[in-house]
C-alpha positions as semicolon CSV with decimal commas, in nm:
position;residue;x (nm);y (nm);z (nm)
1;M;9,287;4,174;-0,983
2;E;9,198;4,558;-1,078
3;A;8,988;4,374;-1,353
4;I;8,766;4,192;-1,088
5;I;8,767;4,490;-0,859
6;I;8,602;4,725;-1,174
7;V;8,373;4,457;-1,244
8;L;8,211;4,421;-0,896
9;I;8,211;4,770;-0,886
10;A;8,006;4,755;-1,245
11;A;7,754;4,512;-1,109
12;A;7,712;4,724;-0,785
13;I;7,644;5,041;-1,033
14;I;7,404;4,873;-1,246
15;Y;7,180;4,689;-0,950
16;F;7,137;5,022;-0,743
17;I;7,042;5,203;-1,082
18;K;6,754;4,887;-1,160
19;Q;6,645;4,985;-0,786
20;I;6,610;5,322;-0,848
21;I;6,451;5,324;-1,174
22;T;6,228;5,005;-1,106
23;P;5,932;5,121;-0,926
24;A;5,851;4,899;-0,610
25;A;5,547;4,651;-0,643
26;P;5,291;4,740;-0,414
27;K;5,254;4,565;-0,109
28;Q;5,021;4,263;-0,139
29;H;4,765;4,283;0,186
30;E;4,538;3,961;0,246
31;L;4,174;4,054;0,221
32;P;3,970;4,062;0,544
33;I;3,739;3,732;0,542
34;K;3,382;3,852;0,528
35;L;3,149;3,616;0,754
36;V;2,804;3,616;0,596
37;V;2,529;3,414;0,849
38;T;2,261;3,333;0,682
39;T;1,953;3,340;0,975
40;E;1,579;3,210;0,936
41;Y;1,496;3,569;0,856
42;R;1,570;3,824;0,608
43;T;1,620;4,169;0,620
44;K;1,395;4,419;0,382
45;G;1,426;4,787;0,355
46;T;1,673;4,986;0,511
47;P;1,908;4,882;0,756
48;T;1,669;5,049;1,060
49;E;1,347;4,917;0,926
50;Q;1,217;4,605;1,143
51;W;1,324;4,267;1,040
52;Q;1,029;4,093;0,832
53;P;1,032;3,718;0,804
54;D;1,082;3,574;0,472
55;A;0,763;3,354;0,329
56;D;0,983;3,086;0,186
57;H;1,140;3,046;0,565
58;D;1,013;2,993;0,925
59;N;1,201;3,097;1,247
60;W;1,176;2,716;1,474
61;E;1,324;2,680;1,817
62;G;1,393;2,316;1,875
63;A;1,456;2,039;1,607
64;F;1,302;1,694;1,574
65;W;1,671;1,544;1,629
66;D;1,632;1,701;2,015
67;V;1,318;1,447;2,069
68;Q;1,458;1,151;2,331
69;S;1,206;0,857;2,187
70;P;1,020;0,960;1,859
71;R;0,672;0,765;1,821
72;N;0,502;0,764;1,471
73;I;0,167;0,891;1,452
74;S;-0,088;0,966;1,164
75;A;-0,308;1,234;1,141
76;N;-0,448;1,549;0,944
77;L;-0,440;1,854;1,152
78;R;-0,520;2,245;1,113
79;I;-0,288;2,462;1,380
80;D;-0,281;2,845;1,457
81;Y;0,105;2,838;1,497
82;Q;0,330;3,124;1,632
83;D;0,690;3,070;1,578
84;G;1,022;3,178;1,756
85;A;1,010;3,514;1,635
86;G;0,655;3,559;1,688
87;A;0,499;3,518;1,332
88;K;0,183;3,398;1,358
89;T;0,010;3,149;1,040
90;T;-0,266;2,899;1,051
91;R;-0,146;2,609;0,884
92;D;-0,235;2,271;0,767
93;I;-0,010;1,959;0,841
94;R;0,010;1,580;0,821
95;L;0,157;1,478;1,159
96;M;0,430;1,206;1,103
97;K;0,595;1,155;1,458
98;Y;0,619;1,354;1,767
99;G;0,840;1,298;2,088
100;P;0,840;1,447;2,446
101;W;1,049;1,728;2,488
102;E;1,103;2,008;2,769
103;G;0,742;1,963;2,891
104;G;0,564;1,988;2,585
105;A;0,633;1,804;2,254
106;I;0,754;1,840;1,941
107;L;0,602;1,743;1,608
108;W;0,759;1,652;1,275
109;A;0,479;1,714;1,002
110;Y;0,420;1,774;0,636
111;C;0,346;2,132;0,578
112;H;0,085;2,183;0,331
113;L;0,184;2,615;0,363
114;R;0,555;2,540;0,307
115;Q;0,510;2,248;0,112
116;A;0,787;2,050;0,287
117;N;0,829;1,902;0,621
118;R;0,858;2,101;0,957
119;T;0,904;2,060;1,315
120;F;0,632;2,255;1,557
121;R;0,641;2,296;1,939
122;T;0,315;2,219;2,116
123;D;0,376;2,473;2,387
124;R;0,356;2,727;2,044
125;I;0,017;2,590;1,932
126;A;-0,252;2,822;2,009
127;S;-0,514;2,625;1,885
128;C;-0,543;2,263;1,688
129;T;-0,827;2,105;1,515
130;D;-0,868;1,717;1,422
131;L;-0,959;1,752;1,005
132;D;-1,022;1,375;1,000
133;T;-1,311;1,400;1,287
134;G;-1,342;1,789;1,325
135;E;-1,225;1,757;1,708
136;I;-1,098;2,066;1,829
137;I;-0,847;1,965;2,032
138;D;-0,788;2,130;2,399
139;N;-0,481;1,906;2,588
140;F;-0,283;1,847;2,266
141;E;0,015;1,685;2,436
142;K;-0,292;1,442;2,604
143;W;-0,429;1,392;2,282
144;L;-0,111;1,273;2,119
145;D;-0,016;0,997;2,391
146;E;-0,401;0,853;2,355
147;K;-0,359;0,880;1,980
148;Y;-0,048;0,695;2,045
149;K;-0,170;0,455;2,218
150;A;-0,461;0,304;2,034
151;S;-0,227;0,309;1,718
152;P;-0,085;0,010;1,597
153;D;0,306;0,076;1,651
154;H;0,244;0,114;1,999
155;A;0,068;-0,230;2,027
156;I;0,401;-0,371;1,840
157;E;0,624;-0,145;2,128
158;K;0,367;-0,319;2,402
159;I;0,429;-0,673;2,227
160;I;0,814;-0,648;2,250
161;D;0,813;-0,475;2,605
162;E;0,572;-0,782;2,742
163;S;0,687;-1,058;2,501
164;W;1,067;-1,041;2,447
165;D;1,180;-1,367;2,545
166;A;0,859;-1,536;2,351
167;L;0,995;-1,364;2,024
168;R;1,326;-1,445;2,099
169;V;1,265;-1,839;2,128
170;L;1,015;-1,810;1,833
171;H;1,286;-1,632;1,633
172;Y;1,555;-1,915;1,752
173;V;1,315;-2,252;1,623
174;S;1,208;-2,033;1,306
175;K;1,601;-1,955;1,272
176;A;1,796;-2,286;1,309
177;D;1,803;-2,429;0,998
178;G;1,939;-2,100;0,858
179;R;1,627;-1,994;0,700
180;L;1,262;-1,856;0,782
181;T;1,012;-2,019;0,490
182;Q;0,697;-1,813;0,416
183;K;0,493;-2,063;0,571
184;E;0,708;-2,005;0,897
185;R;0,656;-1,672;0,865
186;A;0,238;-1,665;0,841
187;I;0,276;-1,867;1,175
188;V;0,465;-1,650;1,334
189;R;0,233;-1,347;1,215
190;D;-0,064;-1,533;1,375
191;A;0,141;-1,597;1,673
192;V;0,230;-1,211;1,723
193;R;-0,140;-1,111;1,685
194;S;-0,244;-1,325;1,921
195;M;-0,029;-1,174;2,188
196;S;-0,213;-0,830;2,137
197;D;-0,574;-0,704;2,106
198;H;-0,512;-0,479;1,817
199;P;-0,750;-0,527;1,507
200;A;-0,508;-0,309;1,305
201;I;-0,125;-0,485;1,333
202;D;-0,052;-0,519;0,954
203;N;0,197;-0,793;0,836
204;K;0,488;-0,536;0,725
205;R;0,495;-0,414;1,099
206;I;0,505;-0,750;1,223
207;D;0,784;-0,855;0,944
208;D;1,005;-0,576;1,042
209;M;0,983;-0,635;1,440
210;F;1,080;-0,955;1,379
211;D;1,364;-0,933;1,128
212;T;1,537;-0,670;1,353
213;I;1,576;-0,963;1,614
214;D;1,903;-1,090;1,626
215;N;1,919;-1,449;1,674
216;P;1,992;-1,548;2,021
217;T;2,293;-1,820;2,073
218;I;2,164;-2,181;2,251
219;T;2,274;-2,033;2,566
220;S;2,047;-1,736;2,537
221;F;1,785;-1,924;2,363
222;K;1,759;-2,137;2,702
223;Q;1,748;-1,863;2,930
224;A;1,476;-1,681;2,738
225;F;1,250;-1,944;2,763
226;G;1,323;-2,056;3,124
227;R;1,243;-1,660;3,190
228;L;0,917;-1,693;2,995
229;I;0,785;-2,015;3,195
230;K;0,856;-1,797;3,537
231;Q;0,660;-1,528;3,390
232;N;0,400;-1,658;3,162
233;K;0,345;-2,060;3,171
234;G;0,057;-1,998;2,935
235;L;0,229;-1,807;2,673
236;A;0,556;-2,032;2,703
237;E;0,308;-2,338;2,611
238;K;0,147;-2,127;2,336
239;V;0,534;-2,114;2,153
240;I;0,577;-2,463;2,193
241;T;0,272;-2,495;1,989
242;W;0,384;-2,247;1,774
243;S;0,686;-2,438;1,740
244;E;0,548;-2,731;1,643
245;D;0,341;-2,596;1,359
246;M;0,660;-2,434;1,215
247;I;0,832;-2,738;1,230
248;A;0,540;-2,903;1,081
249;T;0,537;-2,701;0,751
250;E;0,859;-2,886;0,677
251;K;0,913;-3,198;0,454
252;T;1,204;-3,309;0,598
253;V;1,257;-3,220;0,958
254;N;1,549;-3,001;1,058
255;A;1,774;-3,167;1,297
256;E;1,863;-2,849;1,487
257;E;1,471;-2,717;1,480
258;Q;1,400;-3,061;1,618
259;A;1,608;-3,022;1,909
260;A;1,515;-2,689;1,992
261;L;1,150;-2,802;2,022
262;N;1,275;-3,103;2,234
263;Y;1,443;-2,884;2,489
264;L;1,145;-2,653;2,516
265;K;0,910;-2,973;2,580
266;A;1,180;-3,128;2,813
267;R;1,220;-2,796;3,010
268;I;0,876;-2,721;3,071
269;D;0,796;-3,054;3,168
270;K;1,046;-2,991;3,488
271;E;0,849;-2,678;3,591
272;P;0,604;-2,776;3,847
273;S;0,229;-2,696;3,792
């Protein structure tokens, strides 16, 4: 018993001697987090000097993602621009898209000065010149709208707005056999062009538009043609002719396509003249 007590006392003495001899390890502290915010401006010189814009950066207010309804447009422009911090520059830009935003418009363009895509607010454009025509543009928002209305993209948009049911019926007939042949696509292109007086609607725009249409169910197909007859019977009659032309391109007439055509003819016959 005495031996055990002696061992415990010895161990305690050794522990306290180590605490005295061994220096305490320094207490570890977490380093403070330094938050660095990168802005469109960079400081130059001493902290008391005014901040100056970096030549490779611009100070913008607003982004093209703020635009509710972006529109495709093509133009080469020279603009005198003042950015969000007041820096003034003259730039040549290749305009690609624009859209209304808070009483003005936001442009999406390739900037030759920065050699990169940039956004521009029309309320910050002091002057603008159309480099393709030499026209000095006074009312920029009005000029944008008029140029867009004269564009092929607007013509396609107008066809969709005014002839959506005709497009859906043609889509259903052309895909009734599960495929759209090149001959059928050529007839669709001619049909779309006949719905517009714009001379520059190209095949790609027509194909892209037509390919985005979801193929309607047979019920939706019948409802669309019914609406079309009431809204524009002359166009409904043309849709039947275009459908006949598409079916005639096949050596063997598909039963689903023929059934769709038969419905169109029977339905329009029921409509009073």
